[in-house]
N, C-alpha and C positions, 0 to 999 in steps of 0.2 A: 386241084382245088381242095378236094375233100382231104388230100395230105396236108396241105396249108392249113386248112380249119383244125385239123388234128394236133399240128405242131404249135399253132396260135394257144387252142386249148391247154396244152401240155405246160407250156410258160405261164398262163393263168393260173393254173393250178399249183405250180411251184412258187409262185408268189404268196398264195395262201398260205403253204405250208411254211415260209419263212418269217410271215407275220410281222414284217417291218413297216412301219408308217413313212410314206415319202412324202416330199413336199410336193407343191404344184408341179414346179419345173421338173423334178424329178420323175413323176408322173407322165408327163408330156413325152420326155427321153425314152422312159418305159414302154410307152404305146408304141412308139416308132419302132424299138427292137422288136417288139411281139408281132409286129407285121412285116418285119425284116427276113431275112434269109438265114440267121443266124440260128445254129443248131441250139439244142436245149442245153448243152453243157456248155456252149459260149453264151448264152444268155445268163446261166447259173453264174459264170464268172463276172458277167456286168452288174448283177444285181445283189449278190451275196456278200454281207457284211465280212471284213477280214478282222483277223486275230489283232485286238490292241495291244502291242506288243509292250507298251507304256506300263500297263494294268498287269500285265503278267509278269513284268520284271519286279514291280512293287507287292504283287501278291508273293513272288518268291522270297523278297527281302524281308516282308513283314509277316510272313506266314498267315495271311488272311483265310479265314474258311471258306469254303464255298459260297455260302447263303451271302458273304458281303461282296464277292470280284464277280461271280457267274453272269449277271445282269450289264456289267460293265466290259467283259473281255470282248465282245463284238464291237467293232467300228463299221458304222455305215458309211458307204461310198457316197459322195456328193455328185451331183449331175456332171459338173465338168470331168470327174473321174470317170463316169461311167462313160462318157463319151470317148474319152482317150481309149477304154478297153475296146468299145466296139469299133473304133478307127483301126486298132490293131488287127483285128479280124478281118475287116474289110480291104485292109492293104496286103493280106495274104500272110500274117504270121501266125504260126501254130499255137494250140493252147499252152505249151508248156512255156514257150516265148512270152506269151502275154502275163503267164503266170508271175514271172520274173518282177513284172513291175506292178502287180495287183497285191500290195503290202502296205500296212498302216504305215503311217510317217511320209509316204510318197503324196505330194500334193500334185494337181493335174500338170503343172508344169513341170516337175521331175517327170511325170510318168510320159509326158508329150516326149522329153528330150530322149529317155530310154528307147523309147518305140522308135523315133526316127534312126537311133543307132542301130537297133536290131534289124530295121528296115534295109539299112544301106550296108550292112554288113552280115549277111543272114549265116555265114560259115563260120563266123569268127567265134570258136568255142573258149577262147581266151575271156570274151567280153561275158559270156554267160557265167563261167566260174568266178569273174571279178563280181558280178551283180548277186551271185548266189550267197558269196562268204565275205564281201566287205562291208564295212559300217556302215550304215545308210547316209549318215553325216556326209561322209566322204562321196558316196555315189551320185549325190544331190549336185556333186562340181564336177564332176566325171566329163571330160571331152575325149574325142578319139586320140588327140594328141597325147593327153594325160596317160591314157591307157597304153599307147604305144610306147612311152618312155617308162612306164611301170613294167612291161614285159620285156623292155629291152636291158633293164637294170635287172631281171632275174627275182623281181619281187613277188611273182607268181608262185614261185615255189614256197617262199616263206609262207603265204598265205595258206597253201596247201598243209604245210608241216604243221601250222598251227592248228588247221583243221583236224588233222590226224591225231593231235595231242588232246583233243577234248574228251574228257571222260563222260559227262552228260550229255549222252547222245540225243535225249529226249528235249533238252533244252535247246542244244545246237540245232537239231533240226526246225523247231519254232523259230529262232532269231534268223538261223541262215536262208529259209525258206524250204518249200515243199520238196524241191528236187535235191536236197542234200543227200536224200537217201541213195540216189542213183550214183553220185560220184563217192561219196563218201564213207559207206556204211562197209565194215569189215564183215568176214565170213561169220563170226560170231553175232553180230548184230543181225544180220539178213536170216540167221536160223533162231532169232529171238522171237517167239511165238506172239508174245505180248507187244513187244515193238512192232513187229510187222503187221499186226491186228491195227495197231492205231494208224499206221500208214497208209494201208489201204482204205482205210474209213475216212481218210483225207482225201485220196485219190486212189481210185479202183486200180488204175494201172500201174502202180508203184508194186504191185505183184510180179511184175517182170524181173524185179530186181530181188526178191525173196528167193530162199534156198530152193532147191529141188524137192527136200522134204515137205516144205510148207506150202509148196505149188500143189501139193497132194494133200493138203489138209482140208476136208470139206468144209468145215465152218468158216476158215479163213477166206477161202475162194468164192464161197457164197456170199460173203460181206463184201468182197470185192466186186463182185459183178452186179451186187445191189448199187454201189456207189458210181460204176462206169462199166457198162455192159461189154466193152471192148476188153475189157481183162480176161475175158474168157480164152482168148488166144495165148495167153501165159500158163494157162491152168494144165496141169497133167493131162495126159491123154485119158486116163482113166476118168477124171472128172470132166472132160469135154463130153463124156458118155453119160453123165449123171442129168437125167430128165430136169430135176428140181432146178439145177443149177442153170441149165441151157434156158428154161423157161423164164426164170429171172434176168438173164443176160439179154434175151430179145425183147423182153418187156423194158427195159432200160435203154436198149439200143438195137433196133431190129437188125441192123447189116452184122451184127456180132453171130447172126446165123450161119455165116461162112466158117466160123471157127469150130464150130461143133462137129461131133463124129458124124460120120455116113450115116449110122443107125439113126441119130438124133435128128438129123436132117429131113429124114423120110417119115419122122414121128407124126401122126396128124395133129396131134395137139401142139405141136411145136410149130409146126406149117400154119395151122389156123392162128396161131397167135400173132407171127409175121405177118399172116394176110390182112390181120386188123390194123395194122400198124404201117406198114411200107411194102407192099407186093414186089417192087423193086429188089428187094433185098434177098430174094428168094434167087434171085439170078447169079448170087455168088456161091452156090451150093456147087456139091459135088455134080460133076457133068455125066457120070455114070447112072445117077438116078433121077434124070431131068423128066424121063417120062413118068415116074411113080409120082413126082412132085406135080406134075401136070393134071393128073388125076386126082390128087387132093386138092388141088387150087380148084378146079372144076366143080368138085362135091362141096367144097365148103365156101367158096367165093360169095362175099356179100358187099356188092357194089355200092348200094347205097349206105352201109354201114347202121342197118336199123336193128341189125340184131337177128334178122331172117336171110337165111342163105338164098342167093338166085334161084338155086333148085326149087326151095320149098315156094319162092313165091310164084315161079312160072307154073309148076305143075302140081302144086298143092293147094295153095289159096289162089291163085290168080291175081295176084296184085303185080304192082310195077316194081321189079326188082332194081331200077335205078332212080326211083322216087320213094323217098322213106314214109312218105304221108301219100298213099294213092289218091284218097278222096279228098284231100285237102281240106281236112276239118280239126286241124291243129293237132291231131295224135297221130304218133307214127302208126305203121302197120303192126308194128311188134306190140305197141301197146294195147291196140284193138284186140288183137289175136290172142295173146299170151296172157294179158291184165285185165282188159275189160270186157274180153268175150262178145265183141261188138263187130259188126261187119267192114272189114277195111276199105271196101269199095262203095260203101253207101255212108254218105254223112249224115250222121247222128243228130236226131233232133234235140237230144238232151245237151251235146255238145254246142249246138248253136243257141240253145236257152243259156248255158254258162256263159257263152261270150257274151251275150247280150246284157246279163246281169252284170260282169265284169265293167262293161263299157259303162253302164248307167252309175256303177257305184264311183268310177274313177271321175265321172261329171260332177 
């Protein structure tokens, strides 16, 4: 229950950060998604505006300066598009597959068609390549029969050759989709620090396709785990032992704890950060240090998430470790002890007067 509440709050915080104004219908759909089992990353895909490729193209053709295009470059998804993205996750599609149809220029009907194709043929890599590289106007009319004919006529190789000849990789990656980096980047591109930094900021998991040298680049890996904590699994062994990187990773995605070095997995700060977010993630750690982890958990466990450990509440303050407001006066035990210096086990008269005053004002 507490974990569910934490996940809901994370989604609400993300909405505040992107600062998008939604319609009444869109707000209703978003409320459903906040209450759903969607992860934070899945929720982000559902609500985050997408690159407006028409505006990007105009910018390139007309050399528009940043002040004229930056507010136009992102295109908000409408309520039906949001629903199609959510349905993709509910049907078991991966984030990578859903990304294939989260692009500007696709209306909800096109999204639905692509989603259905991906659901029915989850192992068809040709379909994924086609969706990444083909012009969106043609994709809108694609069917399974058309795709089969396309493959039979060996046109897929033409598509690959065309991609290989592209010189402007930055533009190619924007127009062909986020995952182009995975399939079509040369070793030179994979070792281009500026380009790879751009790609990991778009999707932290792109770190997987960077050169070995860049997987050991501290600044780049730090950006990757900030965008997606799971990127830690692709970092060098040296950086999996970097405390700042591991901390950022588990803050973003608690289950990435499993990718940290054994030394970091038993670091008290790392363990307590995971405890605050998802205690179950600690079960993925190194089997050889389970006992040490249990000792840290017992020391820092905070069952009611009020900022005071269970040990402190039981043996120091005498408060209820499973109830963040022991005396039910509207102030958490932490607030009373650490901020107000009041007794957390006795209702404060001042608090009661404050409550009555608020009620009178509201009337």
